[in-house]
MIDOSE-1310 file (N, C-alpha, C; in nm, 2 decimals, decimal comma, always signed):
residues 158
misk	+0,08/-0,11/+0,00/+0,00/+0,00/+0,00/+0,09/+0,13/+0,00; +0,06/+0,22/-0,08/+0,14/+0,34/-0,09/+0,07/+0,45/-0,02; +0,15/+0,52/+0,06/+0,09/+0,64/+0,14/+0,06/+0,75/+0,05; -0,05/+0,83/+0,08/-0,08/+0,94/-0,01/+0,01/+1,06/+0,02
fmli	+0,10/+1,05/+0,11/+0,20/+1,16/+0,14/+0,33/+1,14/+0,06; +0,34/+1,03/-0,01/+0,46/+1,01/-0,09/+0,43/+1,04/-0,24; +0,54/+1,10/-0,29/+0,53/+1,13/-0,43/+0,58/+1,00/-0,51; +0,50/+0,96/-0,60/+0,52/+0,83/-0,67/+0,56/+0,86/-0,81
kmnr	+0,66/+0,78/-0,85/+0,70/+0,78/-0,99/+0,73/+0,63/-1,03; +0,66/+0,58/-1,12/+0,67/+0,44/-1,16/+0,77/+0,43/-1,28; +0,87/+0,35/-1,27/+0,96/+0,33/-1,37/+1,01/+0,18/-1,37; +0,96/+0,10/-1,47/+1,00/-0,04/-1,48/+0,99/-0,12/-1,35
nkvy	+0,88/-0,12/-1,30/+0,85/-0,20/-1,17/+0,92/-0,15/-1,05; +0,98/-0,03/-1,06/+1,04/+0,03/-0,94/+0,96/+0,15/-0,89; +0,95/+0,16/-0,76/+0,87/+0,27/-0,70/+0,97/+0,37/-0,64; +0,95/+0,50/-0,68/+1,03/+0,60/-0,62/+0,95/+0,69/-0,54
gftl	+1,00/+0,75/-0,43/+0,92/+0,84/-0,35/+1,01/+0,90/-0,24; +0,95/+0,98/-0,16/+1,02/+1,05/-0,04/+0,98/+0,97/+0,08; +1,08/+0,96/+0,17/+1,05/+0,89/+0,30/+1,00/+1,00/+0,39; +0,95/+0,95/+0,50/+0,89/+1,04/+0,60/+1,00/+1,13/+0,66
ieil	+1,12/+1,08/+0,68/+1,23/+1,16/+0,73/+1,26/+1,28/+0,63; +1,26/+1,25/+0,51/+1,29/+1,36/+0,41/+1,18/+1,46/+0,41; +1,06/+1,42/+0,42/+0,95/+1,52/+0,42/+0,96/+1,60/+0,55; +0,99/+1,54/+0,66/+1,00/+1,62/+0,79/+1,12/+1,72/+0,78
aaia	+1,23/+1,67/+0,72/+1,34/+1,76/+0,71/+1,31/+1,88/+0,62; +1,23/+1,86/+0,51/+1,19/+1,97/+0,42/+1,09/+2,06/+0,50; +1,00/+2,01/+0,58/+0,91/+2,09/+0,65/+0,99/+2,18/+0,76; +1,09/+2,12/+0,82/+1,17/+2,19/+0,92/+1,24/+2,31/+0,85
ilgi	+1,31/+2,28/+0,73/+1,38/+2,39/+0,66/+1,28/+2,50/+0,62; +1,17/+2,46/+0,57/+1,07/+2,56/+0,53/+1,02/+2,64/+0,65; +1,01/+2,57/+0,77/+0,97/+2,64/+0,89/+1,07/+2,75/+0,93; +1,20/+2,71/+0,93/+1,30/+2,80/+0,97/+1,30/+2,93/+0,87
iain	+1,28/+2,90/+0,74/+1,28/+3,01/+0,64/+1,16/+3,10/+0,67; +1,04/+3,04/+0,71/+0,92/+3,12/+0,73/+0,94/+3,20/+0,86; +1,00/+3,15/+0,96/+1,02/+3,22/+1,08/+1,11/+3,34/+1,06; +1,22/+3,33/+0,98/+1,31/+3,44/+0,95/+1,23/+3,54/+0,86
llys	+1,15/+3,50/+0,77/+1,08/+3,59/+0,69/+0,98/+3,67/+0,77; +0,91/+3,61/+0,86/+0,81/+3,68/+0,95/+0,89/+3,78/+1,04; +1,00/+3,74/+1,09/+1,08/+3,83/+1,18/+1,12/+3,96/+1,10; +1,17/+3,93/+0,97/+1,21/+4,04/+0,89/+1,09/+4,14/+0,86
lseq	+0,97/+4,08/+0,83/+0,85/+4,16/+0,81/+0,81/+4,24/+0,93; +0,83/+4,19/+1,05/+0,79/+4,26/+1,17/+0,89/+4,38/+1,19; +1,02/+4,36/+1,16/+1,12/+4,46/+1,18/+1,09/+4,58/+1,08; +1,05/+4,54/+0,96/+1,02/+4,64/+0,86/+0,89/+4,72/+0,90
nrgt	+0,80/+4,65/+0,96/+0,68/+4,72/+1,01/+0,71/+4,82/+1,12; +0,80/+4,77/+1,21/+0,84/+4,86/+1,32/+0,92/+4,98/+1,27; +1,00/+4,96/+1,17/+1,07/+5,08/+1,10/+0,98/+5,17/+1,04; +0,88/+5,12/+0,97/+0,78/+5,21/+0,91/+0,70/+5,29/+1,01
idiv	+0,66/+5,23/+1,12/+0,59/+5,30/+1,22/+0,68/+5,41/+1,28; +0,80/+5,38/+1,30/+0,90/+5,48/+1,35/+0,91/+5,60/+1,25; +0,92/+5,58/+1,12/+0,93/+5,68/+1,03/+0,80/+5,77/+1,02; +0,68/+5,70/+1,03/+0,55/+5,77/+1,03/+0,55/+5,86/+1,16
nkvv	+0,58/+5,81/+1,27/+0,58/+5,89/+1,39/+0,67/+6,01/+1,38; +0,79/+6,00/+1,32/+0,88/+6,11/+1,30/+0,82/+6,22/+1,21; +0,76/+6,17/+1,11/+0,69/+6,27/+1,01/+0,58/+6,34/+1,09; +0,50/+6,27/+1,16/+0,39/+6,34/+1,24/+0,45/+6,43/+1,34
ssny	+0,55/+6,39/+1,41/+0,62/+6,48/+1,51/+0,67/+6,61/+1,44; +0,73/+6,59/+1,33/+0,79/+6,71/+1,25/+0,67/+6,80/+1,21; +0,56/+6,75/+1,17/+0,44/+6,83/+1,14/+0,39/+6,91/+1,26; +0,38/+6,84/+1,37/+0,34/+6,90/+1,50/+0,43/+7,02/+1,53
akdv	+0,56/+7,00/+1,52/+0,66/+7,10/+1,55/+0,65/+7,22/+1,45; +0,64/+7,18/+1,32/+0,64/+7,29/+1,22/+0,51/+7,37/+1,23; +0,40/+7,31/+1,27/+0,28/+7,39/+1,29/+0,30/+7,50/+1,40; +0,37/+7,47/+1,50/+0,40/+7,57/+1,61/+0,49/+7,68/+1,56
idyl	+0,59/+7,64/+1,48/+0,69/+7,74/+1,43/+0,62/+7,83/+1,33; +0,54/+7,78/+1,24/+0,47/+7,86/+1,15/+0,37/+7,95/+1,21; +0,30/+7,89/+1,31/+0,20/+7,97/+1,39/+0,26/+8,09/+1,46; +0,37/+8,07/+1,52/+0,44/+8,18/+1,59/+0,50/+8,28/+1,50
kaid	+0,55/+8,23/+1,38/+0,60/+8,33/+1,29/+0,49/+8,42/+1,23; +0,37/+8,37/+1,23/+0,26/+8,45/+1,18/+0,21/+8,56/+1,28; +0,26/+8,55/+1,40/+0,21/+8,65/+1,50/+0,31/+8,76/+1,50; +0,27/+8,88/+1,54/+0,36/+8,99/+1,55/+0,48/+8,96/+1,64
ysdv	+0,60/+9,01/+1,60/+0,72/+8,98/+1,67/+0,71/+9,01/+1,82; +0,65/+9,13/+1,85/+0,65/+9,18/+1,99/+0,55/+9,10/+2,08; +0,46/+9,03/+2,02/+0,36/+8,95/+2,09/+0,42/+8,81/+2,13; +0,53/+8,77/+2,07/+0,58/+8,64/+2,10/+0,68/+8,65/+2,21
dssy	+0,65/+8,59/+2,32/+0,74/+8,59/+2,44/+0,74/+8,46/+2,52; +0,80/+8,46/+2,63/+0,81/+8,33/+2,71/+0,68/+8,28/+2,75; +0,57/+8,35/+2,74/+0,43/+8,30/+2,78/+0,39/+8,18/+2,69; +0,46/+8,17/+2,58/+0,44/+8,05/+2,48/+0,51/+7,93/+2,53
ncve	+0,61/+7,94/+2,62/+0,68/+7,82/+2,66/+0,58/+7,73/+2,73; +0,58/+7,61/+2,70/+0,49/+7,51/+2,76/+0,53/+7,37/+2,72; +0,47/+7,27/+2,79/+0,48/+7,13/+2,75/+0,33/+7,08/+2,74; +0,30/+7,03/+2,63/+0,17/+6,97/+2,60/+0,18/+6,82/+2,59
vggk	+0,09/+6,75/+2,65/+0,08/+6,61/+2,64/-0,04/+6,57/+2,56; -0,02/+6,49/+2,46/-0,13/+6,46/+2,37/-0,25/+6,39/+2,44; -0,37/+6,45/+2,41/-0,49/+6,40/+2,47/-0,51/+6,44/+2,62; -0,42/+6,51/+2,68/-0,43/+6,53/+2,82/-0,42/+6,69/+2,86
tsnm	-0,32/+6,75/+2,81/-0,31/+6,90/+2,84/-0,29/+6,97/+2,71; -0,33/+7,09/+2,71/-0,31/+7,18/+2,59/-0,29/+7,32/+2,64; -0,21/+7,40/+2,56/-0,19/+7,54/+2,60/-0,30/+7,62/+2,52; -0,37/+7,71/+2,58/-0,47/+7,78/+2,51/-0,42/+7,88/+2,41
kfkd	-0,29/+7,91/+2,42/-0,23/+7,99/+2,32/-0,22/+7,92/+2,18; -0,22/+7,79/+2,18/-0,21/+7,71/+2,06/-0,35/+7,64/+2,03; -0,46/+7,70/+2,07/-0,59/+7,64/+2,05/-0,63/+7,64/+1,90; -0,56/+7,72/+1,82/-0,60/+7,72/+1,67/-0,52/+7,61/+1,60
lppl	-0,42/+7,54/+1,67/-0,35/+7,44/+1,60/-0,42/+7,30/+1,62; -0,40/+7,21/+1,54/-0,45/+7,07/+1,56/-0,41/+7,02/+1,69; -0,50/+6,96/+1,77/-0,46/+6,90/+1,90/-0,37/+6,78/+1,89; -0,28/+6,77/+1,99/-0,19/+6,66/+1,99/-0,28/+6,53/+2,03
vdpf	-0,24/+6,42/+1,97/-0,30/+6,29/+2,01/-0,19/+6,21/+2,09; -0,25/+6,12/+2,17/-0,16/+6,04/+2,25/-0,09/+5,94/+2,16; +0,04/+5,92/+2,17/+0,13/+5,94/+2,28/+0,23/+6,06/+2,26; +0,19/+6,16/+2,17/+0,28/+6,27/+2,14/+0,28/+6,37/+2,25
ersv	+0,40/+6,42/+2,27/+0,43/+6,53/+2,37/+0,51/+6,64/+2,31; +0,46/+6,76/+2,32/+0,53/+6,87/+2,26/+0,58/+6,98/+2,36; +0,70/+7,02/+2,34/+0,76/+7,12/+2,43/+0,80/+7,24/+2,34; +0,76/+7,36/+2,39/+0,79/+7,48/+2,32/+0,87/+7,57/+2,40
eiie	+0,98/+7,63/+2,35/+1,06/+7,72/+2,42/+1,10/+7,84/+2,33; +1,07/+7,96/+2,38/+1,11/+8,08/+2,31/+1,23/+8,14/+2,38; +1,34/+8,16/+2,30/+1,46/+8,21/+2,36/+1,49/+8,35/+2,29; +1,49/+8,45/+2,37/+1,51/+8,59/+2,32/+1,65/+8,64/+2,33
fkdk	+1,70/+8,70/+2,23/+1,83/+8,76/+2,23/+1,82/+8,91/+2,20; +1,88/+8,99/+2,28/+1,87/+9,14/+2,26/+2,01/+9,20/+2,25; +2,02/+9,29/+2,15/+2,14/+9,36/+2,13/+2,27/+9,27/+2,11; +2,25/+9,17/+2,03/+2,36/+9,08/+2,00/+2,44/+9,13/+1,88
plaa	+2,57/+9,12/+1,88/+2,64/+9,16/+1,76/+2,61/+9,08/+1,64; +2,60/+9,15/+1,53/+2,56/+9,09/+1,40/+2,67/+8,99/+1,36; +2,79/+9,02/+1,38/+2,90/+8,94/+1,35/+3,02/+8,97/+1,45; +3,11/+8,88/+1,46/+3,22/+8,90/+1,56/+3,30/+9,03/+1,52
gsnq	+3,31/+9,12/+1,61/+3,38/+9,24/+1,59/+3,30/+9,35/+1,53; +3,17/+9,33/+1,51/+3,08/+9,43/+1,44/+3,02/+9,52/+1,54; +2,99/+9,64/+1,50/+2,92/+9,73/+1,59/+2,77/+9,72/+1,57; +2,73/+9,65/+1,46/+2,59/+9,63/+1,43/+2,53/+9,53/+1,53
kiny	+2,41/+9,56/+1,58/+2,34/+9,47/+1,68/+2,20/+9,44/+1,63; +2,16/+9,32/+1,67/+2,02/+9,28/+1,64/+1,95/+9,22/+1,75; +1,82/+9,22/+1,75/+1,73/+9,15/+1,84/+1,66/+9,04/+1,76; +1,66/+8,92/+1,82/+1,59/+8,81/+1,75/+1,54/+8,71/+1,86
kiik	+1,45/+8,62/+1,82/+1,40/+8,52/+1,90/+1,41/+8,39/+1,83; +1,44/+8,29/+1,91/+1,45/+8,15/+1,85/+1,34/+8,07/+1,91; +1,27/+7,99/+1,82/+1,16/+7,90/+1,86/+1,22/+7,76/+1,86; +1,22/+7,70/+1,97/+1,27/+7,56/+1,98/+1,15/+7,47/+2,02
vgvk	+1,12/+7,38/+1,93/+1,00/+7,29/+1,95/+1,05/+7,15/+1,94; +1,02/+7,07/+2,05/+1,06/+6,93/+2,05/+0,93/+6,85/+2,06; +0,92/+6,74/+1,99/+0,81/+6,65/+2,00/+0,86/+6,51/+2,02; +0,80/+6,45/+2,13/+0,84/+6,32/+2,17/+0,72/+6,22/+2,14
fgkg	+0,75/+6,11/+2,09/+0,64/+6,01/+2,06/+0,66/+5,88/+2,13; +0,75/+5,86/+2,21/+0,77/+5,73/+2,28/+0,89/+5,74/+2,37; +0,94/+5,62/+2,41/+1,06/+5,62/+2,49/+1,18/+5,57/+2,41; +1,29/+5,63/+2,44/+1,41/+5,59/+2,37/+1,47/+5,71/+2,30
fnsr	+1,59/+5,68/+2,26/+1,68/+5,79/+2,20/+1,62/+5,85/+2,07; +1,57/+5,76/+1,98/+1,52/+5,80/+1,85/+1,37/+5,84/+1,85; +1,31/+5,86/+1,97/+1,17/+5,89/+1,97/+1,15/+6,04/+1,99; +1,24/+6,13/+1,96/+1,22/+6,27/+1,97/+1,26/+6,34/+1,85
vtli	+1,18/+6,44/+1,80/+1,21/+6,53/+1,69/+1,22/+6,67/+1,74; +1,33/+6,74/+1,71/+1,34/+6,88/+1,76/+1,36/+6,97/+1,63; +1,28/+7,07/+1,62/+1,29/+7,16/+1,52/+1,32/+7,30/+1,58; +1,40/+7,38/+1,51/+1,44/+7,51/+1,56/+1,41/+7,61/+1,45
gtlm	+1,33/+7,72/+1,49/+1,31/+7,82/+1,39/+1,35/+7,95/+1,45; +1,38/+8,05/+1,36/+1,41/+8,18/+1,41/+1,30/+8,29/+1,37; +1,26/+8,36/+1,46/+1,17/+8,47/+1,43/+1,25/+8,58/+1,36; +1,18/+8,66/+1,28/+1,25/+8,77/+1,21/+1,31/+8,87/+1,31
vdkf	+1,40/+8,94/+1,26/+1,48/+9,03/+1,34/+1,38/+9,15/+1,38; +1,38/+9,19/+1,50/+1,30/+9,30/+1,55/+1,37/+9,43/+1,52; +1,49/+9,44/+1,55/+1,57/+9,57/+1,54/+1,71/+9,54/+1,50; +1,75/+9,62/+1,41/+1,89/+9,62/+1,35/+1,95/+9,75/+1,37
te	+2,05/+9,76/+1,46/+2,10/+9,89/+1,49/+2,25/+9,90/+1,47; +2,30/+10,02/+1,45/+2,45/+10,03/+1,44/+2,51/+10,08/+1,56
């Protein structure tokens, strides 16, 4: 009696086929290949999620920088400094921006510089403000995006 799991080839009264051990070895090899393939796919998925989170974080940060650049220079001050946690806290000064979603966390810092030399050894001085926005989307070193923008110069003097 011939098992239905064997491949049969008839040739001049001889029967050729695979033994159970050969079939099990082939299944084991295919299983190892499948496990490696699934692991590779999960790593690619994790990398894609990380890239998407970085793009969303960059957009959240760019929204703040663009919003503050649209406001009059003299109105932008340290009152805009804050930390917002997605889905939990928000700053009323940024109520016109899209709300953060969980797990994103945004920190805004306005740094003001007054009467700074335009260049080393120059008598010309400028006033300017730097907007520093950091957005964090998880734990770990690579889970933070920081964008820095400069508000236009308020005063340029000699």
